[in-house]
N, C-alpha and C positions, 0 to 999 in steps of 0.2 A: 910391698909395692904391687904385687900381683892383684891383691884385693882392690887397691886403688884404681888400677887399670881397668879391671872388670866393672867397677862402679862407674868410671868415666864413660866406658863404652855403653853401659846399660842406660845412661842418661843422655846419650848423644841422639839428638833429633834426626840428624842426617842418616845415622846408622839404622834408625827405626824405619825411615822411608825406603831403604834399600835392603831390608831384611828378606831372607828367602821366603817365598810363598808357602803357605801350609798345604798339606795334602788335600786334594779336592774331595769334598764330601758328596755322598750320593744325593741326588736331587729329591726334594720332598715336595711333590705336586700338591696344589690346593684342591679341595673338593669342588666339583662342578656345582654352580648355583642351581636352585630349583626354578627360578623365574628370571625373565629379562630385567636388567638394570637393578638387580639386587646388589651386585658387586661390580664396581666400576674402577678403572685405572685412568690416570691423567698424566700428561707430560707436556713439556714445552720444548719446541724444536724450532730451528731456523731453516728457512728454505728461500733461496734467491734473495737474501738480505732481509726477509720479512720474518718476524717472530710470530709463531702460531701456537695455540693451545689445543690439545687433543684430548678427547675422552673416548674410551672404548668399553663396551659392555662385555663382561666375562662370559656371559651366556650366549648372546647372539652374535658377538664380534662386530656389532654395529658401531661405526665410527662417526663421531662429530668433531669437526675442526672449525676453529674461528681464528681470524687474524687478530693479533694483539696490537692495540694502539701504542702501548708502552709496556714496560716490564714490571709495573707496580703491582702490589697485592690487590689493590682496588680493582684494576682492570682484569686481573685474573679471576677474581670472584664474580665480577660482572659477566664474564664469558661463560663461566660454569653455571651461573644462574640461568643464562640463556639456554644452555644445553639441558639442564634439568627441567626447565619449563616446557621444552618440546617433548621430552621423554617422561621422566619422573625422578623423584629424589631417591638416590640409592641408599641402601642401608650401610654400605661401606665404600669408602673412596681411598684408593691406594695411590700415593704419589712419592716422589723422591724428596729429599730434604733441601729443596731450593728455598731461597729467601722468601719467595712469594707464598709458598705452601706452609712454611714454618712461622710465618708472621702471626702477630696477635689478631690482625684483621681477618686472616683466614680461619683462625680458631673460633672467632666470634661467628663467622659465616657458617662453620660446621655446627656450632651449637644452635644457631637460629633455624637452620634447615634440618636439624636433628638427624645427622648421619655420623657414623664413626669414621674418623680420619686416621689412616695408618701411614706413617712416614717410614720410608726405607732408605738405606744408605745409597748415595750416588756412586760409591765405589763398588757396589754389587748390583749392577743393572739387571742381572737375571732374576732378582727378587721381584722386580717390576717388569718381568719379561713380556707381559701382555701389551703394555704400553710401548715398550721398545720395538716389538714386532709390528705394532700398528704404525709407528713412525716410519719404519722401513717401507711398509705397504704404501703409505700416503706419498712419500717421496718418490717411490718408483712410479706411481700413477701420474704424479705431476710432471715428472721428467718426460713422460710419453705423450702428454696431452696438455695443451695450453689452457683449455677450459677446465679449471680445477673442480668446479661444482659438478660438471658432467662426469668427470672421472670418478668422483666420489659416488655419484649415482650408479655408475657402472659397477663399482665394487659392491654396493649395497644390494644390487639385483643379481649378482653372480653367485651361483651355488658354491658353498664351501666344500673343500675336499673331505670326503668320507661322510659328510652330513646330508648331501643331496638337498639341502635347503639353503636359501640365500639369507644374509643377515636381516633383510627386511621381512622375510617370511618368519624367521625365528623371533624377531622383535615385535612385529605388528600383525603376524598371522595372515599376511597377504603379500602379493607381489606388487612392485611399483611399476608404473608405466614409463617406458623409455621410448626412444625414436625407432626402436625395432618393432616390426609387425607382431602383434600379439592378439590372441582371441580375447574377447570380453569375458568369457567364462574363466579364463586364467587369472583375471584380476579380482575375482570374487574372494572374500575372506574365507580362509580354510583353517580350522583348528588343527594344531600339530599334536602328535602323541608325545606328551611331556616326558614320559618314562623312557621312550626310545631316544629322544633328543639328549636327555641326561646321560643315558648309557653310552651314547656315541661320544659325548663330550668327555666323559671319564676315560673312555678307551683312548682318545687322542692324548689325554694327559699322561696315561700310563705308557703310551708309545713314546712320547717325548722323554719321559724318564729313562726308558730303555736306551734311547739314542744318546742321551746326555751321559749316563753312567758308563756306557761302553767306551767313551773317549778317555784315553789315559790322562790323568792329572799330573801335577808336579810330583816327581819322585816315583812315578809308575809309568814308564814309557816303553815297556817291553811286553811281548807276548810270551806266555808260558807254553812250552811244548806239550802236545797231547797225542794220544794214540786213538785212532778211530777203531771202535769195537765192532760196530755194525750200523747199517742203515736204520733210521727210525721210521715209524709208520707215517709220520707227518711229512709234508712236502719239503724237500731240500734240507732235511735235518739228519743229524747223526748222533749216535751215542758214542761218547769219547771218554777216555780215562786219562786224567791229568797226573795221577800218582801222588798228588799232594793234598787232596781233599779228604775230609772225614768220610764222605760217601764214596762208594766204589766207582760210580760213573755218573755222568750228567749229560744233559742234552744241550747241544750247541748248534747255532746257525752256521752252516758252512764247515770247512775243515781247517781253517787257518789257526784255530786254537781258541783258548779262553783267556780273556783279559782278567788279570787278578790284581786287586789292590791290596793294601796292607791287611785289612780285616774282612773284606767283602769280595766274594767271587760271584759274578752275575753272568748268567747264561740266558740265551734267548731261544725261545721256541716259537717258530713262526710257520704259519701255513697260509692258504689263500684267504681265509675268512677272518682270522683273528691273530693277535699276538699276546702271549702270556709270559710274564716274567717270573723266573724262579731265582730266588736269592738264597745262597747257601752261606751261612756264617761259618767262618773258620777262625781258628786261633792263631796268634802270631807264632 
């Protein structure tokens, strides 16, 4: 009877829906693209009762938004064709598994425009995190400004954090004119240092990984005690001893302790100019 009960539970669809979540895995960031509009993410969102489709460039963070007339695959492909005609056809397009994106019409569109279409699960939005973050940005802008087009222009001309370049500068190598006073010399095209831009993009991705991996996941919601050995030479950092690692000591940000998952202990070394992640593999 025990075997029959186990078989019944293992085949229960409701039990599968409410099964305990697995241990959170460390984030695996994607590599920064070499050029604008090589890798693009797309998503569909609703705002004030209107359905809109969004495209964002992984390199420049340049956002295109178009209101959908309906939720059909034909309308979706028409709007993306409009985005690609203004920018360029990407090499890779990342979307969630919505009916519009997973349709045969969209697959034909991807084949005709010669780009790789990558579908990700809707239950794991962090896989398409670039599009999710862009939707939050657009909704925040539209809540603050009734003129949606002007608010998007404001975003496109605002320098990105840590980049010192706006999306328009990274995408078009020039600033866009707004209603703010600006010298004509600043509107001249200016070539960006591609190596420096890519280095900063990769730095931001590594920083996001640090912040993501530091958050406790299911089954790991406690801080491990540690002893401060001495101050480190870097700013606001300390050498601490956890007593559980294979190595004798490690560098941690602050003195609260070191977050330890089942098989990975990650510590952060931070100073004013850069952040570098050290990952120490430990055995169970």
